[in-house]
C-alpha positions as semicolon CSV with decimal commas, in nm:
position;residue;x (nm);y (nm);z (nm)
1;X;11,527;24,483;19,027
2;X;11,450;24,721;18,741
3;X;11,295;25,067;18,765
4;X;10,939;24,937;18,721
5;X;10,978;24,679;18,997
6;X;11,143;24,927;19,234
7;X;10,858;25,176;19,200
8;X;10,593;24,906;19,238
9;X;10,758;24,759;19,547
10;X;10,730;25,096;19,720
11;X;10,349;25,091;19,692
12;X;10,093;24,920;19,913
13;X;9,977;24,566;19,829
14;X;9,632;24,700;19,739
15;X;9,784;24,946;19,492
16;X;10,010;24,678;19,345
17;X;9,716;24,443;19,291
18;X;9,497;24,710;19,128
19;X;9,781;24,846;18,916
20;X;9,896;24,511;18,781
21;X;9,540;24,402;18,715
22;X;9,425;24,712;18,528
23;X;9,741;24,840;18,359
24;X;9,721;24,649;18,030
25;X;9,339;24,679;17,988
26;X;9,343;25,052;18,062
27;X;9,620;25,118;17,812
28;X;9,432;24,936;17,535
29;X;9,101;25,099;17,623
30;X;9,256;25,446;17,611
31;X;9,427;25,373;17,279
32;X;9,776;25,410;17,425
33;X;9,907;25,110;17,234
34;X;10,269;25,225;17,234
35;X;10,277;25,214;17,614
36;X;10,093;24,878;17,598
37;X;10,361;24,739;17,366
38;X;10,635;24,864;17,597
39;X;10,466;24,720;17,906
40;X;10,403;24,374;17,762
41;X;10,764;24,346;17,645
42;X;10,910;24,466;17,976
43;X;11,068;24,191;18,187
44;X;10,989;24,379;18,509
45;X;10,618;24,386;18,433
46;X;10,613;24,024;18,323
47;X;10,795;23,919;18,641
48;X;10,575;24,128;18,868
49;X;10,249;23,998;18,721
50;X;10,360;23,633;18,736
51;X;10,489;23,660;19,092
52;X;10,197;23,852;19,240
53;X;9,990;23,603;19,446
54;X;9,654;23,698;19,295
55;X;9,768;23,677;18,934
56;X;10,017;23,433;18,786
57;X;10,088;23,303;18,438
58;X;9,737;23,280;18,287
59;X;9,624;23,638;18,372
60;X;9,946;23,759;18,211
61;X;9,882;23,546;17,901
62;X;9,534;23,699;17,884
63;X;9,685;24,050;17,877
64;X;9,840;23,973;17,538
65;X;9,498;23,884;17,395
66;X;9,376;24,240;17,448
67;X;9,546;24,345;17,125
68;X;9,300;24,125;16,932
69;X;8,999;24,346;16,998
70;X;8,821;24,482;16,689
71;X;8,870;24,841;16,801
72;X;9,248;24,811;16,828
73;X;9,285;24,766;16,451
74;X;9,156;25,121;16,407
75;X;9,405;25,278;16,647
76;X;9,677;25,481;16,476
77;X;9,941;25,319;16,699
78;X;9,850;24,966;16,588
79;X;10,173;24,805;16,462
80;X;10,167;24,455;16,312
81;X;10,537;24,394;16,379
82;X;10,497;24,479;16,747
83;X;10,186;24,262;16,764
84;X;10,394;23,976;16,624
85;X;10,643;24,025;16,909
86;X;10,362;24,019;17,164
87;X;10,221;23,696;17,021
88;X;10,562;23,528;17,029
89;X;10,615;23,625;17,393
90;X;10,263;23,509;17,476
91;X;10,329;23,181;17,296
92;X;10,652;23,129;17,490
93;X;10,472;23,194;17,820
94;X;10,195;22,952;17,724
95;X;10,444;22,681;17,632
96;X;10,620;22,731;17,966
97;X;10,306;22,779;18,176
98;X;10,324;22,430;18,330
99;X;10,683;22,499;18,440
100;X;10,619;22,850;18,573
101;X;10,313;22,733;18,765
102;X;10,545;22,548;19,004
103;X;10,872;22,740;18,965
104;X;10,844;23,110;18,880
105;X;11,220;23,150;18,923
106;X;11,261;22,987;18,582
107;X;11,094;23,275;18,397
108;X;11,425;23,408;18,264
109;X;11,559;23,072;18,148
110;X;11,228;22,969;17,992
111;X;11,197;23,289;17,789
112;X;11,560;23,262;17,677
113;X;11,524;22,897;17,584
114;X;11,218;22,963;17,366
115;X;11,292;23,307;17,220
116;X;11,669;23,305;17,164
117;X;11,687;23,314;16,785
118;X;11,848;23,567;16,552
119;X;11,529;23,575;16,344
120;X;11,325;23,703;16,639
121;X;11,196;24,064;16,618
122;X;11,409;24,340;16,774
123;X;11,157;24,387;17,057
124;X;11,218;24,030;17,169
125;X;11,593;24,060;17,137
126;X;11,572;24,371;17,355
127;X;11,366;24,178;17,611
128;X;11,631;23,905;17,632
129;X;11,904;24,168;17,672
130;X;11,703;24,325;17,955
131;X;11,673;23,989;18,128
132;X;12,051;23,938;18,128
133;X;12,107;24,293;18,251
134;X;11,852;24,294;18,533
135;X;11,852;23,934;18,658
136;X;12,061;23,939;18,977
137;X;12,019;23,592;19,129
138;X;12,185;23,272;18,998
139;X;12,010;23,125;18,695
140;X;12,079;22,898;18,400
141;X;12,088;23,104;18,082
142;X;12,042;22,906;17,759
143;X;12,310;22,994;17,505
144;X;12,106;22,851;17,219
145;X;11,736;22,805;17,155
146;X;11,681;22,447;17,267
147;X;11,322;22,462;17,395
148;X;11,020;22,438;17,167
149;X;10,975;22,790;17,029
150;X;10,640;22,967;16,989
151;X;10,483;22,994;16,646
152;X;10,459;22,621;16,584
153;X;10,189;22,361;16,631
154;X;10,242;22,290;17,001
155;X;10,020;22,517;17,210
156;X;10,064;22,404;17,569
157;X;10,140;22,111;17,799
158;X;9,904;21,986;18,070
159;X;10,109;21,856;18,359
160;X;9,964;21,699;18,672
161;X;9,937;21,320;18,654
162;X;10,207;21,130;18,841
163;X;10,209;20,832;18,605
164;X;10,138;20,738;18,244
165;X;9,838;20,907;18,081
166;X;9,637;20,645;17,894
167;X;9,321;20,824;17,782
168;X;9,187;21,162;17,677
169;X;8,851;21,302;17,571
170;X;8,707;21,646;17,498
171;X;8,362;21,764;17,606
172;X;8,112;21,841;17,326
173;X;8,134;22,216;17,396
174;X;8,512;22,201;17,343
175;X;8,581;22,372;17,674
176;X;8,712;22,086;17,887
177;X;8,953;21,798;17,852
178;X;8,930;21,480;18,060
179;X;9,232;21,256;18,103
180;X;9,277;20,912;18,255
181;X;9,598;20,774;18,399
182;X;9,777;20,477;18,545
183;X;9,772;20,679;18,869
184;X;9,404;20,562;18,897
185;X;9,258;20,910;18,856
186;X;9,078;21,118;18,600
187;X;9,155;21,488;18,571
188;X;8,929;21,754;18,426
189;X;9,107;22,050;18,263
190;X;9,006;22,389;18,126
191;X;9,123;22,364;17,765
192;X;9,153;22,741;17,715
193;X;9,374;22,804;18,018
194;X;9,529;22,463;18,091
195;X;9,400;22,485;18,448
196;X;9,325;22,161;18,631
197;X;8,964;22,197;18,748
198;X;8,918;21,884;18,960
199;X;9,017;21,520;19,005
200;X;8,792;21,215;18,993
201;X;8,907;20,943;19,233
202;X;8,757;20,602;19,292
203;X;8,921;20,342;19,070
204;X;9,160;20,093;19,227
205;X;9,341;20,033;18,897
206;X;9,464;20,232;18,600
207;X;9,213;20,440;18,403
208;X;9,249;20,299;18,052
209;X;8,976;20,477;17,857
210;X;8,713;20,749;17,891
211;X;8,405;20,860;17,699
212;X;8,182;21,164;17,744
213;X;7,807;21,155;17,690
214;X;7,676;21,372;17,403
215;X;7,516;21,617;17,648
216;X;7,855;21,672;17,814
217;X;7,714;21,601;18,160
218;X;7,864;21,260;18,231
219;X;8,192;21,082;18,173
220;X;8,242;20,705;18,176
221;X;8,580;20,562;18,269
222;X;8,713;20,212;18,201
223;X;8,971;20,068;18,435
224;X;9,222;19,796;18,499
225;X;9,020;19,719;18,813
226;X;8,766;19,541;18,580
227;X;8,499;19,806;18,626
228;X;8,358;20,115;18,462
229;X;8,246;20,420;18,655
230;X;7,993;20,683;18,556
231;X;8,064;21,035;18,688
232;X;7,873;21,361;18,698
233;X;8,101;21,590;18,502
234;X;7,952;21,904;18,654
235;X;7,998;21,808;19,020
236;X;8,266;21,540;19,004
237;X;8,035;21,298;19,184
238;X;8,057;20,925;19,111
239;X;7,707;20,815;19,006
240;X;7,749;20,438;18,988
241;X;7,986;20,155;18,897
242;X;7,940;19,904;18,616
243;X;8,059;19,557;18,716
244;X;8,063;19,242;18,508
245;X;8,393;19,205;18,325
246;X;8,639;18,945;18,454
247;X;8,951;19,127;18,337
248;X;9,081;19,477;18,265
249;X;8,840;19,707;18,079
250;X;9,035;19,858;17,792
251;X;8,790;20,080;17,607
252;X;8,450;20,244;17,627
253;X;8,217;20,418;17,381
254;X;7,880;20,589;17,420
255;X;7,590;20,568;17,175
256;X;7,489;20,895;16,999
257;X;7,168;20,915;17,203
258;X;7,368;20,892;17,525
259;X;7,160;20,605;17,659
260;X;7,405;20,317;17,629
261;X;7,773;20,248;17,686
262;X;7,978;19,972;17,526
263;X;8,285;19,840;17,700
264;X;8,572;19,628;17,567
265;X;8,779;19,405;17,789
266;X;9,081;19,178;17,812
267;X;8,831;18,904;17,896
268;X;8,769;18,889;17,515
269;X;8,417;19,030;17,539
270;X;8,222;19,350;17,490
271;X;7,932;19,448;17,711
272;X;7,644;19,684;17,642
273;X;7,512;19,883;17,941
274;X;7,205;20,095;18,011
275;X;7,350;20,429;18,120
276;X;7,033;20,534;18,300
277;X;7,008;20,230;18,527
278;X;7,359;20,084;18,518
279;X;7,211;19,753;18,403
280;X;7,411;19,519;18,177
281;X;7,198;19,460;17,865
282;X;7,399;19,188;17,688
283;X;7,748;19,055;17,618
284;X;7,913;19,018;17,277
285;X;8,144;18,722;17,231
286;X;8,347;18,632;16,927
287;X;8,700;18,760;16,962
288;X;8,971;18,510;17,056
289;X;9,192;18,763;17,233
290;X;9,171;19,083;17,432
291;X;8,930;19,345;17,295
292;X;9,127;19,669;17,285
293;X;8,893;19,925;17,133
294;X;8,533;19,996;17,039
295;X;8,350;20,261;16,835
296;X;7,986;20,327;16,750
297;X;7,856;20,441;16,410
298;X;7,698;20,790;16,395
299;X;7,352;20,638;16,340
300;X;7,387;20,428;16,656
301;X;7,303;20,108;16,465
302;X;7,640;19,932;16,463
303;X;7,959;19,910;16,661
304;X;8,310;19,805;16,567
305;X;8,553;19,629;16,796
306;X;8,931;19,589;16,762
307;X;9,118;19,298;16,914
308;X;9,450;19,140;16,995
309;X;9,341;18,858;16,764
310;X;9,441;19,091;16,473
311;X;9,082;19,147;16,360
312;X;8,801;19,398;16,377
313;X;8,440;19,290;16,407
314;X;8,127;19,478;16,304
315;X;7,821;19,414;16,522
316;X;7,452;19,500;16,509
317;X;7,412;19,709;16,822
318;X;7,038;19,645;16,850
319;X;7,054;19,264;16,834
320;X;7,413;19,190;16,937
321;X;7,463;18,994;16,613
322;X;7,810;18,982;16,459
323;X;7,777;19,110;16,101
324;X;8,125;19,047;15,963
325;X;8,496;19,040;16,045
326;X;8,774;19,256;15,900
327;X;9,100;19,071;15,845
328;X;9,419;19,236;15,724
329;X;9,639;19,347;16,009
330;X;9,937;19,127;16,094
331;X;9,936;19,212;16,464
332;X;9,708;19,327;16,745
333;X;9,457;19,598;16,652
334;X;9,468;19,868;16,919
335;X;9,225;20,137;16,811
336;X;8,940;20,217;16,575
337;X;8,765;20,535;16,461
338;X;8,473;20,598;16,229
339;X;8,438;20,886;15,985
340;X;8,152;21,130;16,062
341;X;7,956;21,013;15,756
342;X;7,966;20,655;15,886
343;X;8,109;20,519;15,562
344;X;8,466;20,439;15,657
345;X;8,652;20,316;15,960
346;X;9,020;20,352;16,042
347;X;9,207;20,096;16,247
348;X;9,547;20,124;16,420
349;X;9,770;19,828;16,486
350;X;10,087;19,696;16,645
351;X;10,201;19,623;16,289
352;X;10,289;19,999;16,276
353;X;10,013;20,077;16,026
354;X;9,665;20,220;15,994
355;X;9,408;20,069;15,761
356;X;9,106;20,237;15,610
357;X;8,802;20,014;15,546
358;X;8,465;20,048;15,381
359;X;8,208;20,001;15,653
360;X;7,943;19,903;15,398
361;X;8,134;19,613;15,244
362;X;8,415;19,539;15,492
363;X;8,665;19,590;15,210
364;X;9,012;19,722;15,297
365;X;9,053;20,043;15,096
366;X;9,415;20,135;15,170
367;X;9,692;20,133;15,430
368;X;9,873;20,429;15,588
369;X;10,237;20,351;15,662
370;X;10,484;20,586;15,828
371;X;10,512;20,516;16,199
372;X;10,823;20,332;16,314
373;X;10,649;20,156;16,602
374;X;10,308;20,036;16,719
375;X;10,017;20,266;16,641
376;X;9,818;20,293;16,959
377;X;9,537;20,541;16,894
378;X;9,349;20,710;16,612
379;X;9,100;20,995;16,574
380;X;8,919;21,159;16,283
381;X;8,854;21,532;16,244
382;X;8,487;21,643;16,251
383;X;8,496;21,722;15,878
384;X;8,614;21,369;15,805
385;X;8,911;21,490;15,602
386;X;9,201;21,414;15,833
387;X;9,314;21,126;16,051
388;X;9,543;21,168;16,352
389;X;9,737;20,867;16,476
390;X;9,938;20,823;16,797
391;X;10,226;20,584;16,827
392;X;10,480;20,420;17,052
393;X;10,743;20,600;16,839
394;X;10,657;20,905;17,059
395;X;10,488;21,094;16,774
396;X;10,151;21,176;16,627
397;X;10,095;21,186;16,252
398;X;9,828;21,377;16,064
399;X;9,705;21,220;15,741
400;X;9,487;21,344;15,455
401;X;9,216;21,082;15,418
402;X;9,139;21,180;15,058
403;X;9,492;21,187;14,917
404;X;9,611;20,908;15,151
405;X;9,923;21,113;15,228
406;X;10,092;21,201;15,554
407;X;10,059;21,577;15,607
408;X;10,294;21,629;15,902
409;X;10,426;21,481;16,226
410;X;10,378;21,622;16,574
411;X;10,697;21,582;16,778
412;X;10,716;21,680;17,143
413;X;10,633;21,386;17,365
414;X;10,929;21,208;17,518
415;X;10,757;20,872;17,557
416;X;10,483;20,661;17,399
417;X;10,170;20,846;17,286
418;X;9,870;20,644;17,403
419;X;9,564;20,846;17,312
420;X;9,443;21,133;17,098
421;X;9,130;21,346;17,075
422;X;9,017;21,628;16,845
423;X;8,820;21,932;16,959
424;X;8,466;21,962;16,815
425;X;8,570;22,261;16,601
426;X;8,850;22,052;16,448
427;X;9,114;22,312;16,530
428;X;9,306;22,144;16,809
429;X;9,439;21,799;16,894
430;X;9,503;21,674;17,248
431;X;9,743;21,386;17,300
432;X;9,815;21,172;17,608
433;X;10,148;21,009;17,677
434;X;10,355;20,784;17,897
435;X;10,561;21,095;17,974
436;X;10,279;21,178;18,221
437;X;10,159;21,480;18,024
438;X;9,894;21,584;17,778
439;X;9,981;21,821;17,495
440;X;9,753;22,056;17,308
441;X;9,837;22,116;16,942
442;X;9,713;22,345;16,668
443;X;9,592;22,127;16,383
444;X;9,592;22,407;16,127
445;X;9,875;22,659;16,150
446;X;10,134;22,830;15,939
447;X;10,462;22,661;15,872
448;X;10,678;22,646;16,183
449;X;10,876;22,968;16,219
450;X;11,181;22,830;16,394
451;X;11,347;22,490;16,406
452;X;11,574;22,335;16,667
453;X;11,891;22,144;16,593
454;X;11,994;21,821;16,757
455;X;11,988;21,446;16,727
456;X;11,685;21,259;16,597
457;X;11,663;21,046;16,912
458;X;11,763;21,045;17,280
459;X;12,098;21,197;17,372
460;X;12,252;20,944;17,610
461;X;12,586;21,109;17,694
462;X;12,783;21,431;17,655
463;X;13,150;21,510;17,712
464;X;13,363;21,825;17,687
465;X;13,717;21,835;17,548
466;X;13,990;21,931;17,800
467;X;14,042;22,270;17,633
468;X;13,673;22,351;17,679
469;X;13,619;22,428;17,310
470;X;13,414;22,133;17,191
471;X;13,134;21,905;17,310
472;X;13,069;21,552;17,191
473;X;12,717;21,412;17,221
474;X;12,618;21,046;17,185
475;X;12,267;20,944;17,088
476;X;12,020;20,668;17,023
477;X;12,020;20,769;16,655
478;X;12,353;20,581;16,615
479;X;12,565;20,895;16,584
480;X;12,802;21,118;16,774
481;X;12,796;21,491;16,706
482;X;13,078;21,737;16,767
483;X;12,971;22,088;16,870
484;X;13,140;22,423;16,915
485;X;13,087;22,486;17,285
486;X;13,104;22,865;17,264
487;X;12,815;22,906;17,019
488;X;12,642;22,566;17,024
489;X;12,703;22,512;16,652
490;X;12,724;22,158;16,517
491;X;13,067;22,098;16,363
492;X;13,052;21,738;16,245
493;X;12,888;21,397;16,287
494;X;13,070;21,072;16,358
495;X;12,901;20,764;16,212
496;X;13,036;20,416;16,246
497;X;12,773;20,188;16,391
498;X;12,423;20,073;16,319
499;X;12,328;20,079;16,685
500;X;12,264;20,320;16,971
501;X;12,557;20,518;17,113
502;X;12,526;20,492;17,490
503;X;12,837;20,664;17,624
504;X;13,128;20,884;17,525
505;X;13,457;20,993;17,683
506;X;13,738;21,220;17,568
507;X;14,104;21,122;17,613
508;X;14,291;21,380;17,828
509;X;14,505;21,487;17,530
510;X;14,186;21,596;17,355
511;X;14,279;21,410;17,039
512;X;14,069;21,094;17,071
513;X;13,713;21,011;17,163
514;X;13,590;20,673;17,286
515;X;13,227;20,580;17,231
516;X;13,028;20,281;17,358
517;X;12,752;20,109;17,164
518;X;12,455;19,880;17,201
519;X;12,639;19,629;16,979
520;X;12,874;19,549;17,273
521;X;13,172;19,739;17,129
522;X;13,371;20,055;17,185
523;X;13,515;20,267;16,905
524;X;13,818;20,494;16,935
525;X;13,800;20,799;16,704
526;X;14,041;21,065;16,591
527;X;13,852;21,376;16,695
528;X;14,010;21,611;16,442
529;X;13,962;21,394;16,135
530;X;13,656;21,197;16,246
531;X;13,840;20,880;16,148
532;X;13,762;20,555;16,325
533;X;14,095;20,429;16,467
534;X;14,004;20,090;16,612
535;X;13,734;19,890;16,788
536;X;13,741;19,727;17,132
537;X;13,547;19,401;17,151
538;X;13,493;19,166;17,442
539;X;13,169;19,242;17,624
540;X;12,876;19,006;17,576
541;X;12,608;19,272;17,620
542;X;12,561;19,642;17,552
543;X;12,800;19,894;17,707
544;X;12,647;20,161;17,930
545;X;12,944;20,375;18,027
546;X;13,310;20,446;17,957
547;X;13,587;20,632;18,142
548;X;13,952;20,712;18,069
549;X;14,234;20,728;18,325
550;X;14,396;21,071;18,383
551;X;14,716;20,957;18,209
552;X;14,516;20,861;17,899
553;X;14,662;20,512;17,887
554;X;14,365;20,301;17,991
555;X;13,992;20,282;17,922
556;X;13,734;20,130;18,155
557;X;13,400;20,012;18,015
558;X;13,084;19,918;18,208
559;X;12,830;19,680;18,061
560;X;12,492;19,514;18,091
561;X;12,685;19,187;18,117
562;X;12,745;19,287;18,485
563;X;13,119;19,342;18,441
564;X;13,375;19,612;18,373
565;X;13,671;19,576;18,142
566;X;14,002;19,760;18,151
567;X;14,171;19,822;17,815
568;X;14,511;19,947;17,701
569;X;14,422;20,251;17,494
570;X;14,742;20,247;17,292
571;X;14,720;19,885;17,178
572;X;14,347;19,816;17,214
573;X;14,422;19,506;17,420
574;X;14,197;19,401;17,708
575;X;14,403;19,404;18,029
576;X;14,160;19,248;18,279
577;X;13,797;19,222;18,387
578;X;13,632;19,352;18,706
579;X;13,368;19,107;18,832
580;X;13,147;19,136;19,137
581;X;12,822;19,311;19,048
582;X;12,509;19,098;19,024
583;X;12,330;19,323;18,776
584;X;12,396;19,571;18,496
585;X;12,681;19,815;18,550
586;X;12,538;20,154;18,457
587;X;12,820;20,399;18,528
588;X;13,191;20,420;18,597
589;X;13,441;20,687;18,698
590;X;13,812;20,704;18,782
591;X;13,967;20,886;19,077
592;X;14,182;21,192;18,993
593;X;14,500;21,003;19,092
594;X;14,413;20,722;18,852
595;X;14,443;20,454;19,117
596;X;14,082;20,357;19,173
597;X;13,767;20,290;18,973
598;X;13,414;20,334;19,111
599;X;13,125;20,154;18,943
600;X;12,749;20,194;18,983
601;X;12,507;19,908;18,927
602;X;12,152;19,788;18,898
603;X;12,220;19,576;19,208
604;X;12,173;19,901;19,411
605;X;12,543;19,925;19,501
606;X;12,864;20,099;19,409
607;X;13,196;19,920;19,412
608;X;13,543;20,066;19,455
609;X;13,820;19,882;19,269
610;X;14,200;19,893;19,272
611;X;14,297;19,977;18,916
612;X;14,645;19,832;18,956
613;X;14,534;19,473;19,014
614;X;14,158;19,477;18,950
615;X;14,071;19,380;19,306
616;X;13,750;19,503;19,473
617;X;13,836;19,725;19,769
618;X;13,486;19,765;19,917
619;X;13,117;19,810;19,836
620;X;12,901;20,114;19,908
621;X;12,554;20,008;20,023
622;X;12,269;20,247;20,093
623;X;12,060;20,304;19,783
624;X;11,726;20,121;19,762
625;X;11,714;20,109;19,382
626;X;11,950;20,091;19,085
627;X;12,248;20,327;19,088
628;X;12,286;20,486;18,746
629;X;12,539;20,766;18,788
630;X;12,862;20,826;18,979
631;X;13,133;21,091;18,996
632;X;13,429;21,179;19,218
633;X;13,517;21,520;19,361
634;X;13,832;21,684;19,217
635;X;14,020;21,627;19,545
636;X;13,944;21,256;19,528
637;X;13,794;21,250;19,876
638;X;13,426;21,205;19,800
639;X;13,209;20,993;19,573
640;X;12,866;21,112;19,460
641;X;12,605;20,868;19,331
642;X;12,257;20,902;19,184
643;X;11,985;20,641;19,193
644;X;11,642;20,536;19,079
645;X;11,537;20,577;19,443
646;X;11,522;20,955;19,365
647;X;11,824;21,034;19,582
648;X;12,180;21,152;19,545
649;X;12,427;21,026;19,804
650;X;12,765;21,167;19,899
651;X;13,022;20,921;20,034
652;X;13,362;20,948;20,202
653;X;13,586;20,762;19,959
654;X;13,872;20,670;20,197
655;X;13,634;20,519;20,455
656;X;13,328;20,422;20,249
657;X;13,098;20,605;20,491
658;X;12,782;20,773;20,366
659;X;12,807;21,145;20,448
660;X;12,464;21,276;20,347
661;X;12,170;21,231;20,109
662;X;12,004;21,481;19,876
663;X;11,644;21,410;19,779
664;X;11,521;21,478;19,425
665;X;11,149;21,487;19,493
666;X;10,959;21,223;19,293
667;X;11,182;21,141;18,999
668;X;11,497;20,947;18,934
669;X;11,828;21,121;18,872
670;X;11,975;21,015;18,539
671;X;12,315;21,182;18,555
672;X;12,539;21,398;18,772
673;X;12,842;21,616;18,704
674;X;13,070;21,833;18,914
675;X;13,216;22,172;18,834
676;X;13,594;22,145;18,807
677;X;13,633;22,352;19,125
678;X;13,419;22,098;19,313
679;X;13,182;22,361;19,453
680;X;12,867;22,281;19,255
681;X;12,699;21,964;19,138
682;X;12,463;21,938;18,844
683;X;12,193;21,670;18,836
684;X;11,981;21,567;18,539
685;X;11,638;21,422;18,603
686;X;11,349;21,236;18,443
687;X;11,125;21,522;18,557
688;X;11,283;21,721;18,269
689;X;11,499;21,926;18,503
690;X;11,860;22,019;18,542
691;X;11,950;22,132;18,894
692;X;12,259;22,308;19,022
693;X;12,341;22,227;19,384
694;X;12,573;22,411;19,620
695;X;12,757;22,116;19,776
696;X;12,854;22,303;20,093
697;X;12,499;22,421;20,173
698;X;12,327;22,123;20,004
699;X;12,078;22,361;19,842
700;X;11,955;22,396;19,484
701;X;12,070;22,735;19,356
702;X;11,939;22,718;18,996
703;X;11,701;22,502;18,792
704;X;11,630;22,461;18,422
705;X;11,332;22,260;18,295
706;X;11,341;22,125;17,942
707;X;11,067;21,981;17,724
708;X;11,185;21,622;17,776
709;X;11,362;21,412;18,040
710;X;11,725;21,521;18,067
711;X;11,943;21,214;18,041
712;X;12,300;21,341;18,067
713;X;12,507;21,645;18,162
714;X;12,863;21,774;18,183
715;X;13,045;22,093;18,284
716;X;13,311;22,284;18,092
717;X;13,648;22,377;18,249
718;X;13,521;22,734;18,309
719;X;13,293;22,601;18,591
720;X;13,000;22,792;18,438
721;X;12,908;22,635;18,103
722;X;12,683;22,330;18,131
723;X;12,584;22,098;17,848
724;X;12,294;21,854;17,877
725;X;12,120;21,611;17,644
726;X;11,755;21,509;17,656
727;X;11,524;21,231;17,544
728;X;11,400;21,424;17,241
729;X;11,750;21,456;17,092
730;X;11,815;21,816;17,195
731;X;12,149;21,932;17,329
732;X;12,117;22,222;17,575
733;X;12,401;22,472;17,614
734;X;12,358;22,671;17,936
735;X;12,562;22,923;18,133
736;X;12,538;22,962;18,509
737;X;12,492;23,335;18,556
738;X;12,536;23,560;18,861
739;X;12,747;23,320;19,064
740;X;12,967;23,594;19,209
741;X;13,266;23,449;19,387
742;X;13,136;23,092;19,347
743;X;13,280;23,055;18,998
């Protein structure tokens, strides 16, 4: 511990609580801003405040807001550069709040991952130096800035649902966010702090849509269980259930007077309900496919529905009469929003576009193109000037409705973005995603201060050269990148295919790289020149994994065609095929002596093969879901496998016996790697984490949480440098610090 922590630890708990709680406010109140600056940039203070039971992350974040008081501007010690440092640290803590709420031990790695940039102020560079000097327990230290830095549009992440988040709404006072999920619950959040306030439980199916009444007192949820529920938003009490639809309820809207709700369903109808009595008033029929969305005009006179039949319909809300139909989309229409003046409506479709229509005439005014996949949701800012769209391409786009131009894209979700809402003041956007999170974004901000390098799509595999100097990453963006391992600098890009790169391996001589593609081929590259040497063809489906024998003479490929192939690396000839799995082969490795191959499959098994004759030796049974990763200990005695059943299993290779199982909580393990000395194992998970395990004690000794699911990992020959790739395209370079004799 540092000097601050040592002195504090010697005091009574009552003193510690009072001191930590009043230190920052008292310094600002007394005008001692220099001491305030020093305190808020001191790692000891930050650690103590976060770890103290009665405080935590949010009270610490609040301490940084004290500098914004009107009186502080008049203090002689007020320093704008130091204030900038405070705001960047505060922003980093806010971005990492959802991680630190469950794992405070990651404070050091989170600050490093978000603040490690040469352009950062000296105060922040000094803070990072202090962290490295004073941190005494094992931790993963980012060598490059690979987490979303502060100063950009992303404000915070709301983490708590255990399945896809389908819906989001903001209360009229702008203070709370309500989310709906496939996990059958609604959650109510404090928007200012990110705190989960309470959960609404009662649906027996997914919560697909939510709407808040204009008075902010009730929320209506639409569900896959064919019902809607009306809740008291103050108490969390369920008031009543609206029953009548014969299929999933996909959308709900509330009239401006708060007296009626309109629901849209997969049963091809809309229903209008009395919100006071729960009575169904009438049903609107006319669509020939699922009704996916509904919106009400600001005057409460009309409503617009969007359907899988590729149309929108405009209805008279008082009489239930269909007024006219809007035709123009070439695929299902998923969402609709109306401008505040009631003159235009914006529709979002599976044809990857948004269309803007005149509500008076039904005329299509123009189309907004830019998303690369289905557009699933749309919202309009309160001033009617901007449109925000959410897409299955994992992004949100902000458009200027007057100029018809895309303003910018919000990147950060690692899976489909299903819903979007704008705060009443028009300053923030909240998005909901299949990645189980909600994200809060600044809509108006300065240009992003710092940018992160990487691929433009998921990094599927990483490999280190035998000399430990370079890393090769393979990605869904059809490229391989070569990096300098010491500094994380990109050296070159290898392009040769028009399809996803799924796997990569380096030949033991360090001179060639083999990559596997979605187009069923492998390419052998000259690493120094970047030249494509030759292509290996023979699989009938995409290739998931590739391995090279220790002598560098043979390559083994694993494919979705359920087989493995063994190739002569010198000639490019296929030697033989390994058949036996009944599903995709996801991973493959070779024993250190080069005599055996171990494969992992979607049939929940691993198979051990004789590489000399291609015969199956035996099968390892024990996983209850697909096996997607496998490695062998350096002594060749043990096999380690990872599975979609959220476990890692360690097997005795000579006997085939299962030795023990490591549980990875509630998420699947995507990849595993061993340190060359065989003492530690690294696992990469869909819960965005990288874990380092001590194999002898079976304990996790260090954890790093990224912004996206971590899909792959590898370890350098030094036993300490770890490289991982994630679903957003980032490559993380990390060093395992404070390992003592374990390295």
